[in-house]
C-alpha positions in Angstrom: -37.8 22.3 114.8 -39.6 23.6 117.6 -43.3 24.6 117.0 -42.5 28.5 118.2 -39.4 28.1 115.5 -42.2 27.1 112.7 -44.3 29.8 113.5 -41.2 32.7 113.4 -40.5 31.2 109.9 -43.4 31.4 108.4 -43.9 34.7 109.6 -40.5 35.7 107.9 -41.7 34.4 104.4 -45.3 36.2 104.9 -42.9 39.5 105.9 -41.1 38.5 102.4 -43.6 38.3 100.0 -45.4 41.5 101.0 -42.4 43.3 100.6 -42.4 41.8 97.3 -46.3 43.0 96.3 -45.2 46.5 97.6 -42.1 46.6 95.5 -44.8 45.2 92.0 -47.1 47.7 93.5 -44.7 50.9 92.7 -43.8 49.7 89.2 -46.1 51.1 86.4 -47.6 48.6 84.0 -45.9 50.0 80.9 -42.5 49.8 82.1 -43.1 45.9 82.2 -44.3 45.9 78.5 -41.5 48.1 77.1 -39.2 46.0 78.4 -40.6 42.9 77.1 -41.3 44.6 73.8 -37.4 45.7 73.5 -36.1 42.1 74.2 -38.9 40.9 71.3 -37.2 43.4 68.7 -33.4 42.7 69.5 -34.7 39.2 68.2 -37.0 39.8 65.6 -35.3 43.0 63.9 -32.2 40.5 63.3 -34.5 38.1 62.1 -36.7 40.3 59.4 -32.7 41.8 58.6 -31.8 38.1 57.5 -34.9 37.0 55.7 -34.7 40.5 53.3 -31.3 39.6 52.8 -31.8 36.1 51.6 -34.8 36.9 49.5 -32.7 39.8 48.1 -29.8 37.0 47.2 -32.4 34.5 46.1 -33.8 37.4 43.5 -30.5 38.3 42.4 -29.2 35.2 41.8 -32.6 34.3 39.6 -32.2 37.5 37.6 -28.5 36.4 36.6 -29.1 33.0 35.9 -31.7 34.2 33.9 -30.0 36.3 32.1 -27.0 34.0 31.4 -29.3 31.3 30.3 -30.4 34.1 28.2 -26.7 34.7 26.6 -25.8 31.1 26.3 -29.3 30.3 24.7 -28.5 33.6 22.5 -25.0 32.1 21.7 -25.3 28.7 21.0 -28.6 30.1 18.3 -25.8 32.4 17.3 -23.4 29.4 16.4 -25.8 27.0 15.3 -27.5 29.6 12.5 -23.2 29.9 11.6 -23.1 26.5 11.0 -26.2 25.9 9.4 -25.4 28.7 6.4 -21.6 27.6 6.5 -23.3 23.9 5.6 -25.8 25.6 3.2 -23.0 27.2 1.2 -20.9 24.2 1.5 -24.1 22.4 -0.2 -24.3 25.0 -2.7 -20.4 25.1 -3.4 -20.8 20.9 -3.9 -24.1 21.4 -5.5 -22.4 23.9 -8.4 -19.6 21.4 -8.2 -21.1 18.0 -8.8 -23.2 20.1 -11.6 -20.1 21.2 -13.2 -18.6 18.2 -12.5 -21.7 16.0 -14.2 -21.1 18.3 -17.4 -17.8 18.1 -17.8 -18.1 13.8 -17.4 -20.8 14.5 -19.8 -19.0 16.0 -22.0 -16.1 13.9 -21.8 -18.3 10.8 -22.3 -19.6 11.9 -25.4 -16.0 12.8 -26.3 -15.0 9.1 -25.4 -17.9 7.9 -27.8 -17.1 9.8 -30.9 -13.7 9.0 -30.2 -14.1 5.4 -29.6 -16.9 5.3 -32.5 -13.8 6.9 -34.8 -11.7 3.9 -33.4 -13.9 1.3 -34.0 -14.6 2.8 -37.5 -10.9 2.3 -38.5 -10.1 -0.9 -36.8 -13.1 -2.1 -38.8 -11.9 -0.6 -41.6 -8.6 -2.4 -40.8 -9.9 -6.0 -40.5 -11.8 -5.7 -43.7 -8.7 -4.2 -45.4 -6.6 -7.4 -43.9 -9.3 -10.1 -44.5 -9.0 -8.5 -48.0 -5.4 -9.0 -48.2 -5.4 -12.2 -46.3 -7.9 -13.6 -49.1 -6.3 -12.4 -52.2 -3.2 -13.5 -53.4 -1.7 -10.3 -53.9 2.1 -11.3 -52.5 3.4 -7.6 -52.0 0.4 -6.2 -50.6 0.6 -9.1 -47.7 4.2 -8.5 -47.1 3.5 -4.4 -46.8 0.9 -4.9 -44.3 2.9 -8.0 -42.3 6.0 -5.2 -42.1 3.2 -2.6 -41.3 2.1 -4.7 -38.5 5.4 -5.9 -37.1 7.0 -2.3 -36.6 4.1 -1.5 -34.7 4.6 -4.6 -32.6 8.3 -3.8 -32.0 7.4 -0.1 -31.1 4.9 -1.5 -28.1 7.3 -4.4 -27.4 10.2 -1.7 -26.6 8.1 0.7 -24.9 6.9 -2.4 -22.6 3.4 -2.7 -23.4 3.9 -6.8 -24.0 0.1 -7.7 -23.9 -0.8 -5.1 -26.9 2.8 -6.2 -28.8 1.7 -10.1 -28.4 -1.5 -9.2 -30.2 0.3 -7.3 -33.1 2.8 -10.5 -33.6 0.0 -12.9 -33.8 -1.7 -10.9 -36.4 1.6 -10.8 -38.3 1.6 -14.7 -37.9 -1.9 -15.2 -39.2 -0.4 -13.6 -42.2 2.6 -15.7 -42.4 2.6 -18.9 -40.5 5.9 -20.4 -41.5 7.8 -17.3 -40.4 10.1 -18.6 -37.9 11.2 -15.1 -36.7 7.7 -14.2 -35.7 6.9 -17.7 -34.2 10.6 -16.8 -32.3 9.0 -13.4 -31.4 5.6 -15.1 -29.9 7.4 -17.6 -28.0 9.7 -14.7 -26.3 6.7 -12.7 -25.4 4.6 -15.3 -24.2 7.6 -16.3 -22.1 8.2 -12.5 -20.8 4.6 -12.0 -19.9 4.6 -15.7 -17.8 2.8 -17.8 -20.7 5.3 -20.7 -20.6 3.2 -23.2 -22.0 2.3 -21.0 -24.6 5.9 -20.2 -25.0 6.3 -23.8 -25.4 3.8 -24.4 -28.0 5.3 -21.9 -30.2 8.7 -22.8 -29.9 7.3 -26.6 -30.8 5.9 -24.9 -34.1 9.5 -23.4 -34.6 11.2 -26.6 -34.3 8.9 -28.3 -36.5 9.5 -25.8 -39.6 13.3 -25.4 -38.1 14.5 -28.7 -36.0 18.1 -26.8 -35.8 16.6 -23.2 -34.7 18.6 -23.3 -31.3 17.1 -20.7 -29.6 13.5 -21.8 -29.9 15.3 -25.1 -28.0 16.9 -22.8 -25.2 13.5 -21.2 -24.4 11.5 -24.2 -24.4 13.7 -25.7 -21.7 13.7 -22.5 -19.6 9.8 -22.7 -20.4 9.9 -26.3 -18.7 12.7 -24.9 -16.0 10.1 -21.8 -14.8 7.0 -25.1 -14.9 9.1 -26.8 -12.6 9.2 -29.5 -15.0 13.0 -29.8 -14.3 13.5 -33.3 -16.0 11.9 -32.1 -19.0 13.9 -28.9 -19.3 17.1 -31.2 -19.2 15.8 -33.9 -21.7 15.2 -31.0 -24.1 18.3 -29.2 -23.4 20.5 -32.3 -22.9 19.3 -33.7 -26.6 20.5 -30.7 -28.2 23.5 -30.6 -26.7 24.0 -34.2 -28.2 23.9 -32.8 -31.7 25.0 -29.5 -30.7 28.0 -29.9 -28.4 29.8 -26.3 -29.0 26.7 -24.2 -28.8 27.8 -22.0 -26.2 24.4 -20.7 -25.4 23.3 -24.6 -24.7 25.9 -26.0 -22.3 26.0 -22.1 -20.4 21.9 -23.2 -20.3 22.8 -26.7 -19.1 25.4 -25.8 -16.6 23.1 -23.1 -14.7 20.0 -25.4 -14.4 22.0 -27.9 -13.0 23.8 -25.3 -10.5 20.2 -24.2 -9.6 19.5 -27.7 -8.9 22.2 -28.1 -6.6 23.8 -30.6 -8.7 27.4 -28.8 -8.8 29.0 -31.8 -9.7 27.7 -32.1 -13.4 26.7 -28.1 -13.3 31.0 -28.3 -12.9 31.3 -30.8 -15.9 29.5 -28.3 -18.2 31.3 -25.1 -16.8 34.6 -26.6 -17.6 33.7 -27.3 -21.3 32.7 -23.7 -21.1 35.9 -22.7 -19.6 37.8 -25.4 -22.2 36.2 -23.3 -25.0 37.3 -20.0 -24.4 34.7 -18.5 -22.6 34.9 -16.2 -19.1 31.3 -18.2 -17.7 33.1 -20.8 -17.8 35.7 -19.6 -15.2 33.1 -18.1 -13.0 30.9 -20.3 -12.9 33.8 -23.2 -11.7 34.9 -20.7 -9.2 31.2 -20.1 -8.1 30.9 -24.2 -7.9 34.1 -24.7 -6.2 32.9 -22.2 -3.7 30.0 -24.0 -3.1 31.8 -27.2 -2.7 33.9 -25.9 -0.1 37.4 -25.9 -2.1 38.3 -22.1 -1.9 41.8 -23.0 -3.0 40.3 -23.9 -6.4 38.1 -21.1 -6.2 40.8 -18.6 -5.7 42.5 -19.8 -8.0 39.3 -19.3 -10.8 38.5 -15.8 -9.3 41.8 -14.6 -10.1 42.1 -16.1 -13.4 38.8 -14.0 -14.1 40.0 -10.9 -12.4 43.5 -10.8 -14.6 41.6 -11.3 -18.1 41.6 -7.7 -19.2 38.7 -7.9 -21.3 35.9 -8.4 -18.2 33.8 -5.3 -17.6 34.7 -3.1 -14.8 31.3 -4.2 -12.5 32.4 -7.8 -12.5 36.0 -6.7 -12.1 34.6 -5.1 -8.5 32.9 -8.3 -7.8 35.6 -10.6 -8.6 37.9 -8.4 -6.6 35.6 -8.5 -3.4 35.3 -12.3 -3.7 39.1 -12.3 -3.8 39.3 -10.4 -0.5 36.6 -12.5 1.1 38.6 -16.0 0.0 41.9 -14.3 1.9 40.2 -13.3 4.7 38.4 -16.8 5.4 39.9 -18.5 8.4 41.0 -21.1 6.1 43.5 -19.4 4.2 44.3 -19.4 0.1 
């Protein structure tokens, strides 16, 4: 640009600046201040409004939370008080019940003690009287006492109180040690309770007095069987069978003993003896043995023989009928 051009440009800029100054000189100073205040007001008022609203909300929330806490605290306290009151009432009731129960137990204990003392007195008195009778040679009094004891023992036995019956039978035996019937009762009761060794002991006592007392031999053999001493049981029973081959109970006991041991052939022989003696138990036993041996035809024959017997009980007849049907429906047939 030429020097003249630069001068003209500069002059034009000066003129523009002068015009701006003139314009500014024509405006009142407050006008610019008001404009700035207006701008500031438009900005500050919303800010203050927001701050006020926030403070208001915060204070309100605080008041609400305080009230809630007070409410919940009051509710919890009320509930706790109710629970405490309920517990206190229960404790009072339990205490009253316990006191009442203690009084009842104390009363029962006193009554029981009184009753026990009375019973002890009676028992002691009875023992004294029994001792006098035992030591006394008065046969009539002794027999009377034995009879009373045996009656009590039978009542206990029938009611199922075998332990007490055993005690009473022993008392009677002390008064009459040679009484076979009392000894047999002792053997039987011991067997029923499960005192098999004691049962054998009393059976031996019987056989010392009366060696042909078959019931004692039978219970002795059965007691050995219960103890698992099968060889001894067989010996006892077979020795007796040698002397009493026609005793039905002895033969049947031997047959069942061998059957339980799985010796079916020997069992069959004894059941045949029983059948030949005319006892239905022999026929039933043979039917079972033949069935176990796998001879269903023979089993069917004996079951049918039993079924046709008019003297068998109804429950046995029903069982035999079911057996016959079962054998008829078997694969092998009859």
